[in-house]
mmCIF file of the C-alpha atoms, coordinates in Angstrom:
data_MODEL
# 
_entry.id   MODEL 
# 
loop_
_atom_site.group_PDB 
_atom_site.id 
_atom_site.type_symbol 
_atom_site.label_atom_id 
_atom_site.label_alt_id 
_atom_site.label_comp_id 
_atom_site.label_asym_id 
_atom_site.label_entity_id 
_atom_site.label_seq_id 
_atom_site.pdbx_PDB_ins_code 
_atom_site.Cartn_x 
_atom_site.Cartn_y 
_atom_site.Cartn_z 
_atom_site.occupancy 
_atom_site.B_iso_or_equiv 
_atom_site.pdbx_formal_charge 
_atom_site.auth_seq_id 
_atom_site.auth_comp_id 
_atom_site.auth_asym_id 
_atom_site.auth_atom_id 
_atom_site.pdbx_PDB_model_num 
ATOM 1   C CA . UNK A 1 1   ? -0.224  0.731  -0.117  1.00 0.00 ? 1   UNK A CA 1 
ATOM 2   C CA . UNK A 1 2   ? 2.008   3.344  -1.280  1.00 0.00 ? 2   UNK A CA 1 
ATOM 3   C CA . UNK A 1 3   ? 0.715   6.614  0.883   1.00 0.00 ? 3   UNK A CA 1 
ATOM 4   C CA . UNK A 1 4   ? 2.353   9.063  0.087   1.00 0.00 ? 4   UNK A CA 1 
ATOM 5   C CA . UNK A 1 5   ? 4.957   8.902  -2.004  1.00 0.00 ? 5   UNK A CA 1 
ATOM 6   C CA . UNK A 1 6   ? 5.496   10.916 -5.204  1.00 0.00 ? 6   UNK A CA 1 
ATOM 7   C CA . UNK A 1 7   ? 7.234   7.906  -7.013  1.00 0.00 ? 7   UNK A CA 1 
ATOM 8   C CA . UNK A 1 8   ? 3.800   6.535  -8.782  1.00 0.00 ? 8   UNK A CA 1 
ATOM 9   C CA . UNK A 1 9   ? 3.607   2.670  -9.780  1.00 0.00 ? 9   UNK A CA 1 
ATOM 10  C CA . UNK A 1 10  ? 1.071   1.320  -12.187 1.00 0.00 ? 10  UNK A CA 1 
ATOM 11  C CA . UNK A 1 11  ? -2.934  1.883  -10.907 1.00 0.00 ? 11  UNK A CA 1 
ATOM 12  C CA . UNK A 1 12  ? -1.952  3.912  -8.224  1.00 0.00 ? 12  UNK A CA 1 
ATOM 13  C CA . UNK A 1 13  ? -4.589  6.722  -6.671  1.00 0.00 ? 13  UNK A CA 1 
ATOM 14  C CA . UNK A 1 14  ? -3.097  9.973  -7.558  1.00 0.00 ? 14  UNK A CA 1 
ATOM 15  C CA . UNK A 1 15  ? -4.908  12.682 -5.328  1.00 0.00 ? 15  UNK A CA 1 
ATOM 16  C CA . UNK A 1 16  ? -4.422  16.219 -6.104  1.00 0.00 ? 16  UNK A CA 1 
ATOM 17  C CA . UNK A 1 17  ? -4.769  19.059 -3.906  1.00 0.00 ? 17  UNK A CA 1 
ATOM 18  C CA . UNK A 1 18  ? -6.722  21.744 -5.335  1.00 0.00 ? 18  UNK A CA 1 
ATOM 19  C CA . UNK A 1 19  ? -7.784  25.393 -3.968  1.00 0.00 ? 19  UNK A CA 1 
ATOM 20  C CA . UNK A 1 20  ? -11.177 23.965 -1.776  1.00 0.00 ? 20  UNK A CA 1 
ATOM 21  C CA . UNK A 1 21  ? -11.281 20.042 -2.611  1.00 0.00 ? 21  UNK A CA 1 
ATOM 22  C CA . UNK A 1 22  ? -9.477  17.285 -4.005  1.00 0.00 ? 22  UNK A CA 1 
ATOM 23  C CA . UNK A 1 23  ? -8.672  15.704 -7.976  1.00 0.00 ? 23  UNK A CA 1 
ATOM 24  C CA . UNK A 1 24  ? -7.813  12.362 -8.215  1.00 0.00 ? 24  UNK A CA 1 
ATOM 25  C CA . UNK A 1 25  ? -6.326  10.253 -11.363 1.00 0.00 ? 25  UNK A CA 1 
ATOM 26  C CA . UNK A 1 26  ? -4.865  6.470  -11.772 1.00 0.00 ? 26  UNK A CA 1 
ATOM 27  C CA . UNK A 1 27  ? -1.680  5.644  -12.798 1.00 0.00 ? 27  UNK A CA 1 
ATOM 28  C CA . UNK A 1 28  ? -1.527  4.615  -15.723 1.00 0.00 ? 28  UNK A CA 1 
ATOM 29  C CA . UNK A 1 29  ? 2.901   4.235  -16.786 1.00 0.00 ? 29  UNK A CA 1 
ATOM 30  C CA . UNK A 1 30  ? 4.745   6.118  -18.206 1.00 0.00 ? 30  UNK A CA 1 
ATOM 31  C CA . UNK A 1 31  ? 4.408   9.565  -17.070 1.00 0.00 ? 31  UNK A CA 1 
ATOM 32  C CA . UNK A 1 32  ? 0.836   9.364  -17.765 1.00 0.00 ? 32  UNK A CA 1 
ATOM 33  C CA . UNK A 1 33  ? -2.239  8.903  -15.882 1.00 0.00 ? 33  UNK A CA 1 
ATOM 34  C CA . UNK A 1 34  ? -6.558  8.760  -16.722 1.00 0.00 ? 34  UNK A CA 1 
ATOM 35  C CA . UNK A 1 35  ? -8.525  10.911 -14.865 1.00 0.00 ? 35  UNK A CA 1 
ATOM 36  C CA . UNK A 1 36  ? -12.177 12.536 -15.467 1.00 0.00 ? 36  UNK A CA 1 
ATOM 37  C CA . UNK A 1 37  ? -12.242 15.927 -16.280 1.00 0.00 ? 37  UNK A CA 1 
ATOM 38  C CA . UNK A 1 38  ? -14.966 18.633 -17.492 1.00 0.00 ? 38  UNK A CA 1 
ATOM 39  C CA . UNK A 1 39  ? -16.674 17.789 -20.876 1.00 0.00 ? 39  UNK A CA 1 
ATOM 40  C CA . UNK A 1 40  ? -16.606 21.736 -21.537 1.00 0.00 ? 40  UNK A CA 1 
ATOM 41  C CA . UNK A 1 41  ? -13.390 22.253 -23.571 1.00 0.00 ? 41  UNK A CA 1 
ATOM 42  C CA . UNK A 1 42  ? -12.538 25.101 -21.361 1.00 0.00 ? 42  UNK A CA 1 
ATOM 43  C CA . UNK A 1 43  ? -13.092 24.121 -18.586 1.00 0.00 ? 43  UNK A CA 1 
ATOM 44  C CA . UNK A 1 44  ? -9.982  22.800 -17.059 1.00 0.00 ? 44  UNK A CA 1 
ATOM 45  C CA . UNK A 1 45  ? -11.602 20.506 -14.372 1.00 0.00 ? 45  UNK A CA 1 
ATOM 46  C CA . UNK A 1 46  ? -14.590 18.862 -12.833 1.00 0.00 ? 46  UNK A CA 1 
ATOM 47  C CA . UNK A 1 47  ? -15.831 19.942 -9.164  1.00 0.00 ? 47  UNK A CA 1 
ATOM 48  C CA . UNK A 1 48  ? -18.128 20.625 -6.708  1.00 0.00 ? 48  UNK A CA 1 
ATOM 49  C CA . UNK A 1 49  ? -17.823 24.545 -6.854  1.00 0.00 ? 49  UNK A CA 1 
ATOM 50  C CA . UNK A 1 50  ? -17.540 24.960 -10.772 1.00 0.00 ? 50  UNK A CA 1 
ATOM 51  C CA . UNK A 1 51  ? -21.301 24.748 -11.451 1.00 0.00 ? 51  UNK A CA 1 
ATOM 52  C CA . UNK A 1 52  ? -24.624 25.466 -9.153  1.00 0.00 ? 52  UNK A CA 1 
ATOM 53  C CA . UNK A 1 53  ? -26.023 21.438 -9.988  1.00 0.00 ? 53  UNK A CA 1 
ATOM 54  C CA . UNK A 1 54  ? -24.529 18.883 -8.732  1.00 0.00 ? 54  UNK A CA 1 
ATOM 55  C CA . UNK A 1 55  ? -24.860 16.591 -12.004 1.00 0.00 ? 55  UNK A CA 1 
ATOM 56  C CA . UNK A 1 56  ? -23.087 17.016 -15.112 1.00 0.00 ? 56  UNK A CA 1 
ATOM 57  C CA . UNK A 1 57  ? -21.243 15.398 -17.669 1.00 0.00 ? 57  UNK A CA 1 
ATOM 58  C CA . UNK A 1 58  ? -17.024 15.119 -18.010 1.00 0.00 ? 58  UNK A CA 1 
ATOM 59  C CA . UNK A 1 59  ? -14.908 13.710 -20.300 1.00 0.00 ? 59  UNK A CA 1 
ATOM 60  C CA . UNK A 1 60  ? -12.361 10.248 -19.518 1.00 0.00 ? 60  UNK A CA 1 
ATOM 61  C CA . UNK A 1 61  ? -9.162  11.783 -20.691 1.00 0.00 ? 61  UNK A CA 1 
ATOM 62  C CA . UNK A 1 62  ? -5.196  9.777  -20.021 1.00 0.00 ? 62  UNK A CA 1 
ATOM 63  C CA . UNK A 1 63  ? -3.123  13.216 -19.902 1.00 0.00 ? 63  UNK A CA 1 
ATOM 64  C CA . UNK A 1 64  ? 0.575   13.206 -18.426 1.00 0.00 ? 64  UNK A CA 1 
ATOM 65  C CA . UNK A 1 65  ? 0.112   13.439 -15.126 1.00 0.00 ? 65  UNK A CA 1 
ATOM 66  C CA . UNK A 1 66  ? 2.521   16.383 -14.835 1.00 0.00 ? 66  UNK A CA 1 
ATOM 67  C CA . UNK A 1 67  ? -0.011  18.188 -17.098 1.00 0.00 ? 67  UNK A CA 1 
ATOM 68  C CA . UNK A 1 68  ? -2.415  16.906 -14.439 1.00 0.00 ? 68  UNK A CA 1 
ATOM 69  C CA . UNK A 1 69  ? -1.167  18.446 -11.904 1.00 0.00 ? 69  UNK A CA 1 
ATOM 70  C CA . UNK A 1 70  ? 0.079   21.757 -12.740 1.00 0.00 ? 70  UNK A CA 1 
ATOM 71  C CA . UNK A 1 71  ? 1.160   23.429 -9.791  1.00 0.00 ? 71  UNK A CA 1 
ATOM 72  C CA . UNK A 1 72  ? -0.384  21.477 -7.617  1.00 0.00 ? 72  UNK A CA 1 
ATOM 73  C CA . UNK A 1 73  ? 1.268   19.135 -5.067  1.00 0.00 ? 73  UNK A CA 1 
ATOM 74  C CA . UNK A 1 74  ? -0.248  15.969 -5.719  1.00 0.00 ? 74  UNK A CA 1 
ATOM 75  C CA . UNK A 1 75  ? 0.395   12.299 -3.740  1.00 0.00 ? 75  UNK A CA 1 
ATOM 76  C CA . UNK A 1 76  ? 0.325   8.179  -4.392  1.00 0.00 ? 76  UNK A CA 1 
ATOM 77  C CA . UNK A 1 77  ? -3.004  7.851  -1.609  1.00 0.00 ? 77  UNK A CA 1 
ATOM 78  C CA . UNK A 1 78  ? -3.762  3.943  -2.322  1.00 0.00 ? 78  UNK A CA 1 
ATOM 79  C CA . UNK A 1 79  ? -6.128  5.197  1.487   1.00 0.00 ? 79  UNK A CA 1 
ATOM 80  C CA . UNK A 1 80  ? -8.319  2.363  0.877   1.00 0.00 ? 80  UNK A CA 1 
ATOM 81  C CA . UNK A 1 81  ? -5.642  -0.149 0.541   1.00 0.00 ? 81  UNK A CA 1 
ATOM 82  C CA . UNK A 1 82  ? -6.855  -1.049 4.187   1.00 0.00 ? 82  UNK A CA 1 
ATOM 83  C CA . UNK A 1 83  ? -10.323 -1.949 3.539   1.00 0.00 ? 83  UNK A CA 1 
ATOM 84  C CA . UNK A 1 84  ? -10.443 -2.705 -0.179  1.00 0.00 ? 84  UNK A CA 1 
ATOM 85  C CA . UNK A 1 85  ? -8.014  -5.729 -1.737  1.00 0.00 ? 85  UNK A CA 1 
ATOM 86  C CA . UNK A 1 86  ? -7.050  -4.031 -5.339  1.00 0.00 ? 86  UNK A CA 1 
ATOM 87  C CA . UNK A 1 87  ? -7.910  -5.439 -8.241  1.00 0.00 ? 87  UNK A CA 1 
ATOM 88  C CA . UNK A 1 88  ? -4.470  -7.161 -10.393 1.00 0.00 ? 88  UNK A CA 1 
ATOM 89  C CA . UNK A 1 89  ? -3.033  -4.500 -11.863 1.00 0.00 ? 89  UNK A CA 1 
ATOM 90  C CA . UNK A 1 90  ? -3.187  -5.629 -15.640 1.00 0.00 ? 90  UNK A CA 1 
ATOM 91  C CA . UNK A 1 91  ? -7.087  -5.394 -14.835 1.00 0.00 ? 91  UNK A CA 1 
ATOM 92  C CA . UNK A 1 92  ? -6.834  -2.182 -13.606 1.00 0.00 ? 92  UNK A CA 1 
ATOM 93  C CA . UNK A 1 93  ? -5.204  -0.560 -16.524 1.00 0.00 ? 93  UNK A CA 1 
ATOM 94  C CA . UNK A 1 94  ? -7.236  -2.845 -18.915 1.00 0.00 ? 94  UNK A CA 1 
ATOM 95  C CA . UNK A 1 95  ? -10.613 -1.546 -17.196 1.00 0.00 ? 95  UNK A CA 1 
ATOM 96  C CA . UNK A 1 96  ? -8.440  2.436  -17.454 1.00 0.00 ? 96  UNK A CA 1 
ATOM 97  C CA . UNK A 1 97  ? -7.408  1.471  -20.550 1.00 0.00 ? 97  UNK A CA 1 
ATOM 98  C CA . UNK A 1 98  ? -11.971 1.157  -21.780 1.00 0.00 ? 98  UNK A CA 1 
ATOM 99  C CA . UNK A 1 99  ? -12.766 4.134  -20.702 1.00 0.00 ? 99  UNK A CA 1 
ATOM 100 C CA . UNK A 1 100 ? -10.221 6.798  -22.662 1.00 0.00 ? 100 UNK A CA 1 
ATOM 101 C CA . UNK A 1 101 ? -12.403 8.626  -24.452 1.00 0.00 ? 101 UNK A CA 1 
ATOM 102 C CA . UNK A 1 102 ? -15.656 8.350  -23.469 1.00 0.00 ? 102 UNK A CA 1 
ATOM 103 C CA . UNK A 1 103 ? -17.915 10.213 -21.526 1.00 0.00 ? 103 UNK A CA 1 
ATOM 104 C CA . UNK A 1 104 ? -19.396 10.213 -18.182 1.00 0.00 ? 104 UNK A CA 1 
ATOM 105 C CA . UNK A 1 105 ? -22.010 11.396 -15.884 1.00 0.00 ? 105 UNK A CA 1 
ATOM 106 C CA . UNK A 1 106 ? -20.229 13.861 -12.796 1.00 0.00 ? 106 UNK A CA 1 
ATOM 107 C CA . UNK A 1 107 ? -21.946 13.778 -9.773  1.00 0.00 ? 107 UNK A CA 1 
ATOM 108 C CA . UNK A 1 108 ? -20.434 15.921 -6.584  1.00 0.00 ? 108 UNK A CA 1 
ATOM 109 C CA . UNK A 1 109 ? -22.011 13.171 -5.014  1.00 0.00 ? 109 UNK A CA 1 
ATOM 110 C CA . UNK A 1 110 ? -22.060 9.577  -5.986  1.00 0.00 ? 110 UNK A CA 1 
ATOM 111 C CA . UNK A 1 111 ? -19.393 9.693  -9.585  1.00 0.00 ? 111 UNK A CA 1 
ATOM 112 C CA . UNK A 1 112 ? -17.027 11.820 -8.594  1.00 0.00 ? 112 UNK A CA 1 
ATOM 113 C CA . UNK A 1 113 ? -13.631 11.995 -9.903  1.00 0.00 ? 113 UNK A CA 1 
ATOM 114 C CA . UNK A 1 114 ? -12.920 10.236 -6.806  1.00 0.00 ? 114 UNK A CA 1 
ATOM 115 C CA . UNK A 1 115 ? -15.739 7.654  -6.829  1.00 0.00 ? 115 UNK A CA 1 
ATOM 116 C CA . UNK A 1 116 ? -14.285 6.857  -10.772 1.00 0.00 ? 116 UNK A CA 1 
ATOM 117 C CA . UNK A 1 117 ? -10.524 5.635  -10.173 1.00 0.00 ? 117 UNK A CA 1 
ATOM 118 C CA . UNK A 1 118 ? -11.325 3.949  -6.720  1.00 0.00 ? 118 UNK A CA 1 
ATOM 119 C CA . UNK A 1 119 ? -14.206 2.010  -9.184  1.00 0.00 ? 119 UNK A CA 1 
ATOM 120 C CA . UNK A 1 120 ? -11.131 1.045  -11.672 1.00 0.00 ? 120 UNK A CA 1 
ATOM 121 C CA . UNK A 1 121 ? -8.855  0.043  -8.682  1.00 0.00 ? 121 UNK A CA 1 
ATOM 122 C CA . UNK A 1 122 ? -10.738 -1.626 -6.528  1.00 0.00 ? 122 UNK A CA 1 
ATOM 123 C CA . UNK A 1 123 ? -14.513 -2.347 -8.759  1.00 0.00 ? 123 UNK A CA 1 
ATOM 124 C CA . UNK A 1 124 ? -15.675 0.062  -6.130  1.00 0.00 ? 124 UNK A CA 1 
ATOM 125 C CA . UNK A 1 125 ? -17.080 3.054  -5.681  1.00 0.00 ? 125 UNK A CA 1 
ATOM 126 C CA . UNK A 1 126 ? -16.173 4.980  -2.498  1.00 0.00 ? 126 UNK A CA 1 
ATOM 127 C CA . UNK A 1 127 ? -15.210 8.519  -2.090  1.00 0.00 ? 127 UNK A CA 1 
ATOM 128 C CA . UNK A 1 128 ? -14.461 9.985  1.756   1.00 0.00 ? 128 UNK A CA 1 
ATOM 129 C CA . UNK A 1 129 ? -14.640 13.744 0.162   1.00 0.00 ? 129 UNK A CA 1 
ATOM 130 C CA . UNK A 1 130 ? -18.363 13.555 -0.759  1.00 0.00 ? 130 UNK A CA 1 
ATOM 131 C CA . UNK A 1 131 ? -19.218 12.189 3.636   1.00 0.00 ? 131 UNK A CA 1 
ATOM 132 C CA . UNK A 1 132 ? -17.975 15.775 4.035   1.00 0.00 ? 132 UNK A CA 1 
ATOM 133 C CA . UNK A 1 133 ? -20.627 16.911 1.716   1.00 0.00 ? 133 UNK A CA 1 
ATOM 134 C CA . UNK A 1 134 ? -23.463 14.416 2.919   1.00 0.00 ? 134 UNK A CA 1 
ATOM 135 C CA . UNK A 1 135 ? -23.505 15.787 6.184   1.00 0.00 ? 135 UNK A CA 1 
ATOM 136 C CA . UNK A 1 136 ? -23.109 19.598 5.723   1.00 0.00 ? 136 UNK A CA 1 
ATOM 137 C CA . UNK A 1 137 ? -26.513 18.770 3.193   1.00 0.00 ? 137 UNK A CA 1 
ATOM 138 C CA . UNK A 1 138 ? -28.604 16.660 5.881   1.00 0.00 ? 138 UNK A CA 1 
ATOM 139 C CA . UNK A 1 139 ? -27.792 19.550 8.161   1.00 0.00 ? 139 UNK A CA 1 
ATOM 140 C CA . UNK A 1 140 ? -29.270 22.164 6.414   1.00 0.00 ? 140 UNK A CA 1 
ATOM 141 C CA . UNK A 1 141 ? -32.112 19.470 5.394   1.00 0.00 ? 141 UNK A CA 1 
ATOM 142 C CA . UNK A 1 142 ? -32.301 19.672 9.422   1.00 0.00 ? 142 UNK A CA 1 
ATOM 143 C CA . UNK A 1 143 ? -32.691 23.674 9.514   1.00 0.00 ? 143 UNK A CA 1 
ATOM 144 C CA . UNK A 1 144 ? -34.786 24.141 6.465   1.00 0.00 ? 144 UNK A CA 1 
ATOM 145 C CA . UNK A 1 145 ? -37.586 21.904 8.170   1.00 0.00 ? 145 UNK A CA 1 
ATOM 146 C CA . UNK A 1 146 ? -37.456 23.809 11.540  1.00 0.00 ? 146 UNK A CA 1 
ATOM 147 C CA . UNK A 1 147 ? -37.288 26.808 9.496   1.00 0.00 ? 147 UNK A CA 1 
ATOM 148 C CA . UNK A 1 148 ? -40.437 25.421 7.533   1.00 0.00 ? 148 UNK A CA 1 
ATOM 149 C CA . UNK A 1 149 ? -42.496 23.979 9.812   1.00 0.00 ? 149 UNK A CA 1 
ATOM 150 C CA . UNK A 1 150 ? -42.008 27.362 12.321  1.00 0.00 ? 150 UNK A CA 1 
ATOM 151 C CA . UNK A 1 151 ? -42.616 29.801 9.427   1.00 0.00 ? 151 UNK A CA 1 
ATOM 152 C CA . UNK A 1 152 ? -45.974 27.974 8.478   1.00 0.00 ? 152 UNK A CA 1 
ATOM 153 C CA . UNK A 1 153 ? -47.094 27.245 11.928  1.00 0.00 ? 153 UNK A CA 1 
ATOM 154 C CA . UNK A 1 154 ? -47.685 30.883 12.479  1.00 0.00 ? 154 UNK A CA 1 
ATOM 155 C CA . UNK A 1 155 ? -48.484 32.164 9.127   1.00 0.00 ? 155 UNK A CA 1 
ATOM 156 C CA . UNK A 1 156 ? -51.276 29.347 9.814   1.00 0.00 ? 156 UNK A CA 1 
ATOM 157 C CA . UNK A 1 157 ? -52.026 30.478 13.147  1.00 0.00 ? 157 UNK A CA 1 
ATOM 158 C CA . UNK A 1 158 ? -52.118 33.742 11.724  1.00 0.00 ? 158 UNK A CA 1 
ATOM 159 C CA . UNK A 1 159 ? -55.254 33.356 9.462   1.00 0.00 ? 159 UNK A CA 1 
ATOM 160 C CA . UNK A 1 160 ? -56.948 31.757 12.100  1.00 0.00 ? 160 UNK A CA 1 
ATOM 161 C CA . UNK A 1 161 ? -55.854 27.942 12.126  1.00 0.00 ? 161 UNK A CA 1 
ATOM 162 C CA . UNK A 1 162 ? -55.649 26.250 15.400  1.00 0.00 ? 162 UNK A CA 1 
ATOM 163 C CA . UNK A 1 163 ? -52.188 25.481 16.028  1.00 0.00 ? 163 UNK A CA 1 
ATOM 164 C CA . UNK A 1 164 ? -52.053 22.550 16.986  1.00 0.00 ? 164 UNK A CA 1 
ATOM 165 C CA . UNK A 1 165 ? -53.691 21.606 13.310  1.00 0.00 ? 165 UNK A CA 1 
ATOM 166 C CA . UNK A 1 166 ? -50.531 24.442 12.081  1.00 0.00 ? 166 UNK A CA 1 
ATOM 167 C CA . UNK A 1 167 ? -47.447 22.597 13.874  1.00 0.00 ? 167 UNK A CA 1 
ATOM 168 C CA . UNK A 1 168 ? -49.033 19.607 12.280  1.00 0.00 ? 168 UNK A CA 1 
ATOM 169 C CA . UNK A 1 169 ? -49.204 20.883 8.640   1.00 0.00 ? 169 UNK A CA 1 
ATOM 170 C CA . UNK A 1 170 ? -46.218 22.213 8.861   1.00 0.00 ? 170 UNK A CA 1 
ATOM 171 C CA . UNK A 1 171 ? -44.691 19.446 9.413   1.00 0.00 ? 171 UNK A CA 1 
ATOM 172 C CA . UNK A 1 172 ? -45.947 16.979 7.151   1.00 0.00 ? 172 UNK A CA 1 
ATOM 173 C CA . UNK A 1 173 ? -45.505 19.651 5.021   1.00 0.00 ? 173 UNK A CA 1 
ATOM 174 C CA . UNK A 1 174 ? -42.381 19.886 5.870   1.00 0.00 ? 174 UNK A CA 1 
ATOM 175 C CA . UNK A 1 175 ? -41.728 15.485 5.993   1.00 0.00 ? 175 UNK A CA 1 
ATOM 176 C CA . UNK A 1 176 ? -43.088 15.076 2.019   1.00 0.00 ? 176 UNK A CA 1 
ATOM 177 C CA . UNK A 1 177 ? -40.347 18.314 0.705   1.00 0.00 ? 177 UNK A CA 1 
ATOM 178 C CA . UNK A 1 178 ? -37.181 17.190 2.325   1.00 0.00 ? 178 UNK A CA 1 
ATOM 179 C CA . UNK A 1 179 ? -38.222 13.390 1.581   1.00 0.00 ? 179 UNK A CA 1 
ATOM 180 C CA . UNK A 1 180 ? -38.554 14.956 -2.064  1.00 0.00 ? 180 UNK A CA 1 
ATOM 181 C CA . UNK A 1 181 ? -35.285 16.701 -2.361  1.00 0.00 ? 181 UNK A CA 1 
ATOM 182 C CA . UNK A 1 182 ? -33.721 13.745 -0.806  1.00 0.00 ? 182 UNK A CA 1 
ATOM 183 C CA . UNK A 1 183 ? -34.542 11.431 -3.225  1.00 0.00 ? 183 UNK A CA 1 
ATOM 184 C CA . UNK A 1 184 ? -34.092 14.021 -5.659  1.00 0.00 ? 184 UNK A CA 1 
ATOM 185 C CA . UNK A 1 185 ? -30.375 14.305 -4.931  1.00 0.00 ? 185 UNK A CA 1 
ATOM 186 C CA . UNK A 1 186 ? -29.372 10.693 -4.671  1.00 0.00 ? 186 UNK A CA 1 
ATOM 187 C CA . UNK A 1 187 ? -31.979 10.200 -7.645  1.00 0.00 ? 187 UNK A CA 1 
ATOM 188 C CA . UNK A 1 188 ? -30.282 12.939 -9.639  1.00 0.00 ? 188 UNK A CA 1 
ATOM 189 C CA . UNK A 1 189 ? -27.634 9.694  -11.006 1.00 0.00 ? 189 UNK A CA 1 
ATOM 190 C CA . UNK A 1 190 ? -29.267 6.803  -10.337 1.00 0.00 ? 190 UNK A CA 1 
ATOM 191 C CA . UNK A 1 191 ? -27.864 3.913  -12.105 1.00 0.00 ? 191 UNK A CA 1 
ATOM 192 C CA . UNK A 1 192 ? -24.238 4.084  -10.183 1.00 0.00 ? 192 UNK A CA 1 
ATOM 193 C CA . UNK A 1 193 ? -20.621 3.760  -12.150 1.00 0.00 ? 193 UNK A CA 1 
ATOM 194 C CA . UNK A 1 194 ? -20.539 0.089  -9.923  1.00 0.00 ? 194 UNK A CA 1 
ATOM 195 C CA . UNK A 1 195 ? -23.701 -1.337 -11.752 1.00 0.00 ? 195 UNK A CA 1 
ATOM 196 C CA . UNK A 1 196 ? -22.531 0.120  -15.772 1.00 0.00 ? 196 UNK A CA 1 
ATOM 197 C CA . UNK A 1 197 ? -18.844 -1.265 -15.176 1.00 0.00 ? 197 UNK A CA 1 
ATOM 198 C CA . UNK A 1 198 ? -20.445 -5.218 -15.193 1.00 0.00 ? 198 UNK A CA 1 
ATOM 199 C CA . UNK A 1 199 ? -22.426 -4.174 -18.097 1.00 0.00 ? 199 UNK A CA 1 
# 
């Protein structure tokens, strides 16, 4: 398991430290990596902040590591080797090469650059970056629920609805709205790469 070193071997995960997030690539050998980048040639790479939407199109590219990294810091980071077994290197490289040039869905929550390279290395996409985003979204949903219930109950009582009925109606409404948002965010890209790889 390589972690924190700067001399990658084929199949290694490369963590590139961009401002505000980490970009991930998979080392192929001879100085080349495979990674997800924006399908829009004008954008350097994908990030959670590069667009207001969570889902967009990405393109799989094979490029020199030094071109992908630019002036950013990077390291080999096979951190998931502690909990997952990497596929054989030849299989990792073969799988990676089969994706070069393909357009894929990018979703910061379930199909990001870290999910992509871990799917190639382990056969399953994982991303620690996402857990922080999901925690923030869960907190935002809770705040929204409290504000919605309080605001709706206040409006309903001001038009003559009993306080108990107003709170019940507002709670049901908030539960429906937050449930819809949760489903919408998770189903924006329903078939994950983990399922697609078997097709």
